C-alpha positions as CSV (number, residue, x, y, z in Angstrom):
1,M,-8.0,-28.5,13.8
2,A,-11.4,-26.8,14.4
3,D,-11.5,-23.0,14.2
4,K,-11.2,-21.4,17.6
5,K,-14.1,-19.2,18.7
6,R,-13.2,-15.5,18.7
7,Y,-14.6,-13.3,21.5
8,E,-15.5,-10.1,19.6
9,N,-15.8,-8.1,22.9
10,I,-12.2,-8.9,23.8
11,D,-11.0,-8.0,20.2
12,F,-13.1,-4.8,20.5
13,M,-11.5,-3.8,23.8
14,K,-8.0,-4.5,22.5
15,G,-8.8,-2.3,19.5
16,V,-9.9,0.5,21.9
17,C,-6.6,0.2,23.8
18,I,-4.7,0.4,20.5
19,L,-6.7,3.5,19.4
20,L,-6.0,5.2,22.7
21,V,-2.3,4.6,22.2
22,V,-2.5,6.0,18.7
23,A,-4.5,9.0,20.0
24,T,-1.8,9.7,22.6
25,H,1.0,9.5,20.0
26,L,-1.0,11.9,17.8
27,D,-1.8,14.1,20.8
28,L,-5.5,14.2,20.0
29,P,-7.6,16.3,22.4
30,Y,-9.7,14.4,25.0
31,L,-8.3,11.0,23.8
32,S,-4.7,11.6,24.9
33,E,-5.4,12.5,28.5
34,P,-2.9,11.2,31.0
35,C,-5.6,9.2,32.8
36,Y,-5.8,6.8,29.8
37,S,-2.1,6.0,30.2
38,L,-2.9,4.3,33.5
39,F,-4.9,1.5,31.9
40,R,-4.5,1.3,28.1
41,M,-1.3,-0.8,27.9
42,P,-1.9,-2.8,31.1
43,M,-5.4,-3.6,29.8
44,Y,-4.0,-4.6,26.4
45,Y,-1.5,-7.0,28.1
46,F,-4.2,-8.4,30.3
47,L,-6.6,-9.0,27.4
48,S,-3.8,-10.5,25.4
49,G,-3.0,-12.9,28.2
50,I,-6.6,-14.1,28.9
51,F,-6.4,-16.8,26.3
52,F,-2.8,-17.8,26.7
53,S,-2.0,-21.2,25.2
54,R,1.0,-23.4,25.3
55,Y,0.0,-24.9,21.9
56,D,1.6,-28.3,21.1
57,G,4.9,-27.6,22.7
58,I,7.7,-25.0,22.8
59,K,8.6,-25.3,19.1
60,T,5.0,-24.5,17.9
61,F,4.7,-21.8,20.6
62,L,7.9,-20.0,19.5
63,I,7.0,-20.3,15.8
64,K,3.5,-18.9,16.3
65,K,4.7,-16.1,18.5
66,T,7.6,-15.3,16.2
67,N,5.3,-15.1,13.2
68,N,2.7,-13.0,15.0
69,L,5.1,-10.6,16.9
70,I,8.7,-10.7,15.7
71,V,8.0,-10.8,11.9
72,P,5.7,-7.7,12.1
73,Y,8.3,-6.0,14.3
74,L,11.1,-6.7,11.8
75,F,8.9,-5.6,8.9
76,F,8.0,-2.3,10.4
77,S,11.5,-1.7,11.6
78,I,13.0,-2.2,8.1
79,F,10.1,-0.2,6.5
80,T,10.8,2.7,8.9
81,L,14.5,2.5,8.3
82,L,14.0,2.6,4.5
83,V,11.6,5.5,4.7
84,I,14.0,7.5,6.9
85,L,16.9,6.7,4.6
86,V,15.0,7.7,1.5
87,F,13.8,10.8,3.1
88,Y,17.1,11.9,4.5
89,F,19.1,10.8,1.4
90,G,17.0,13.2,-0.6
91,K,18.1,16.0,1.8
92,H,21.7,15.0,2.7
93,T,24.7,13.9,0.7
94,S,26.0,11.2,3.0
95,F,24.7,8.4,5.1
96,E,26.5,9.7,8.2
97,E,24.6,13.1,8.0
98,A,21.3,11.4,7.5
99,Y,22.0,9.0,10.4
100,I,23.1,11.7,12.8
101,E,20.0,13.9,12.1
102,S,17.5,11.1,12.1
103,E,18.7,9.4,15.2
104,P,17.2,7.2,16.6
105,L,16.9,5.1,13.4
106,H,14.2,2.8,14.7
107,N,10.5,2.8,15.1
108,G,10.1,3.3,18.9
109,P,6.3,3.0,19.1
110,I,6.4,-0.7,18.2
111,W,8.3,-1.7,21.4
112,F,5.3,-3.5,22.6
113,L,5.7,-6.3,20.0
114,I,9.0,-7.3,21.5
115,S,7.6,-6.9,25.0
116,L,4.6,-9.1,24.2
117,Y,6.9,-11.8,22.9
118,E,9.1,-11.7,26.0
119,V,6.0,-11.8,28.3
120,G,4.7,-14.7,26.3
121,V,7.9,-16.7,26.7
122,L,7.9,-15.9,30.4
123,M,4.3,-17.1,30.7
124,Y,5.2,-20.3,28.9
125,V,8.0,-21.0,31.3
126,I,6.0,-20.1,34.4
127,S,2.9,-22.0,33.3
128,G,5.1,-25.1,33.0
129,I,6.0,-24.9,36.7
130,K,3.9,-27.4,38.7
131,R,4.8,-26.4,42.3
132,L,2.8,-23.6,43.8
133,W,5.7,-22.3,46.0
134,L,7.9,-22.0,42.9
135,H,5.0,-20.2,41.1
136,C,4.8,-17.8,44.0
137,A,8.5,-17.3,44.1
138,M,8.7,-16.6,40.4
139,F,5.8,-14.1,40.6
140,F,7.4,-12.3,43.6
141,L,10.8,-12.2,41.9
142,L,9.4,-10.8,38.6
143,S,7.3,-8.3,40.5
144,I,10.2,-7.0,42.5
145,T,12.4,-6.9,39.4
146,G,9.7,-4.9,37.5
147,F,9.3,-2.5,40.4
148,C,13.0,-1.9,40.7
149,L,13.4,-1.3,36.9
150,C,10.5,1.0,36.4
151,D,10.8,4.7,36.1
152,K,9.7,6.4,39.3
């Protein structure tokens, strides 16, 4: 298989979006302004979806998405858990004390890896639908569901 052409501008913009997220989490002046939250994650998702591919079938698709999104999620989740446990075990005598004080015991900022995986699977399913009216119905149903579930 020939190497796929990389679009450096797209990679650069995705990097800018990631840096804006990091700046917000670090509460950096000028870079963590609320106005950036209106576009940084939507733009990242849009840029990630521009080159959506069904690959050679569902098996290849799921293997690639799992390796690219779920494996890093699990790695950073386990790494975070170990760091918290080591940090709190040095300070506390029991696991229960460490767990109660360090709750939640997960790495919240990496939620987008699971979300990108779920969106990718949804895109795979929707892109396989051949009838326009069913495409529109799925789009409408997902839009209404997202609107109803969002924080207002």
